[in-house]
C-alpha positions in Angstrom: 0.0 0.0 -0.1 1.3 3.2 -1.0 -0.3 6.9 0.1 -1.2 9.0 -3.0 -1.4 12.6 -1.9 -4.5 14.7 -2.8 -4.2 16.1 -6.4 -0.6 15.3 -6.9 0.6 12.8 -9.7 2.7 10.0 -7.7 4.9 7.3 -9.0 3.7 3.9 -7.8 6.6 2.4 -5.9 7.4 -0.7 -4.0 6.1 -3.4 -6.2 8.4 -6.1 -5.4 5.8 -8.8 -3.9 5.5 -11.7 -6.8 8.1 -10.2 -9.1 9.0 -12.3 -11.9 12.3 -10.5 -13.4 15.0 -12.9 -14.9 17.1 -9.6 -16.1 16.8 -8.1 -12.9 15.6 -4.9 -14.9 12.7 -3.8 -12.7 13.7 -1.8 -9.3 10.4 -1.9 -7.7 8.8 1.0 -9.8 10.7 1.2 -13.0 11.4 -1.3 -15.8 14.2 -0.7 -17.7 14.7 -2.9 -21.1 18.1 -4.9 -20.5 20.7 -5.5 -23.2 19.4 -8.1 -25.7 15.7 -7.1 -24.6 14.6 -4.7 -27.4 11.6 -5.3 -29.0 7.5 -5.0 -29.1 6.2 -5.3 -25.8 2.8 -5.6 -24.4 2.6 -3.5 -21.3 -0.3 -3.6 -18.6 -0.6 -1.5 -15.5 -3.4 -2.4 -12.8 -4.3 -0.2 -10.0 -6.9 0.0 -7.4 -7.1 3.2 -5.4 -8.9 3.0 -2.0 -10.5 6.3 -0.7 -10.5 4.8 2.8 -10.6 8.3 4.7 -14.2 9.4 4.1 -15.2 6.8 1.2 -15.8 10.0 -1.3 -13.3 9.8 -3.9 -13.9 12.4 -6.7 -11.2 11.6 -9.3 -8.9 8.8 -10.2 -6.5 8.5 -12.8 -3.7 5.8 -13.7 -1.0 6.9 -15.8 1.2 4.1 -17.7 4.5 5.6 -19.2 6.4 3.3 -22.0 9.0 4.6 -24.1 7.5 8.4 -23.3 4.0 7.4 -24.4 1.5 7.7 -22.0 -1.7 5.6 -21.9 -4.3 6.9 -19.3 -7.1 5.5 -17.4 -9.5 8.0 -15.6 -12.5 7.6 -13.1 -14.8 10.5 -12.3 -17.3 10.2 -9.7 -19.9 13.0 -10.4 -21.6 12.6 -6.8 -18.5 13.0 -5.0 -19.4 10.5 -2.4 -19.6 6.6 -1.6 -16.5 5.9 -3.8 -14.5 3.5 -1.6 -12.6 1.4 -4.5 -11.7 2.5 -7.8 -10.0 -0.1 -10.1 -8.4 1.3 -13.1 -6.4 -0.5 -15.7 -4.6 0.2 -19.0 -2.4 -1.5 -21.7 -0.8 -0.7 -24.8 1.7 -2.4 -27.1 5.1 -0.3 -27.6 8.3 -0.7 -29.4 11.2 -0.3 -26.7 15.1 0.0 -27.4 17.6 -1.3 -24.8 17.7 1.5 -22.0 14.1 2.5 -22.4 12.0 2.6 -19.4 8.2 1.6 -18.3 6.6 2.9 -15.0 3.2 3.8 -13.6 1.7 6.8 -11.7 -1.4 7.7 -10.2 -3.6 10.9 -9.2 -6.1 11.0 -7.0 -8.7 13.6 -5.6 -10.8 12.9 -2.4 -13.8 15.2 -1.5 -12.8 15.6 2.1 -9.3 16.8 1.2 -7.8 13.4 2.4 -5.2 11.1 0.7 -5.9 8.1 -1.0 -4.0 4.5 -1.1 -3.0 2.3 -3.5 -4.5 -1.1 -2.7 -1.5 -3.5 -2.9 -3.2 -6.8 -4.1 -4.9 -5.1 -6.8 -1.9 -3.1 -8.3 0.5 -4.5 -10.6 2.8 -3.7 -13.6 3.8 -6.1 -16.4 5.6 -6.1 -19.5 5.7 -8.9 -21.9 8.2 -8.8 -24.8 5.7 -10.3 -27.9 8.6 -9.7 -30.7 12.0 -8.9 -31.5 
């Protein structure tokens, strides 16, 4: 779980549980394409925000950055109340060269001016090379 400050874009970090990384190319928040790893990748990001303090999330956004390209998933709550969990996902295919990076970030707004949390059992980042 990671605290996401209100109305601040925050890089998601600390994702080392259940990590599969035979090239040691992931440091818990950023994947860097290793030597010999260039190619076309399917990249997926999943994030669940928990508006635990007041249960009144207004806005939640997930940003996936791959090779400078941004994929965005967005939730907007018109009623500004009763939102507790907000699952977000986005995926893309992108051509990556050695040294290119992949990471994800979140933005959240909570009606009572409180922070939200990334909910660790439902937060993940994955990259699969599908072509060289």
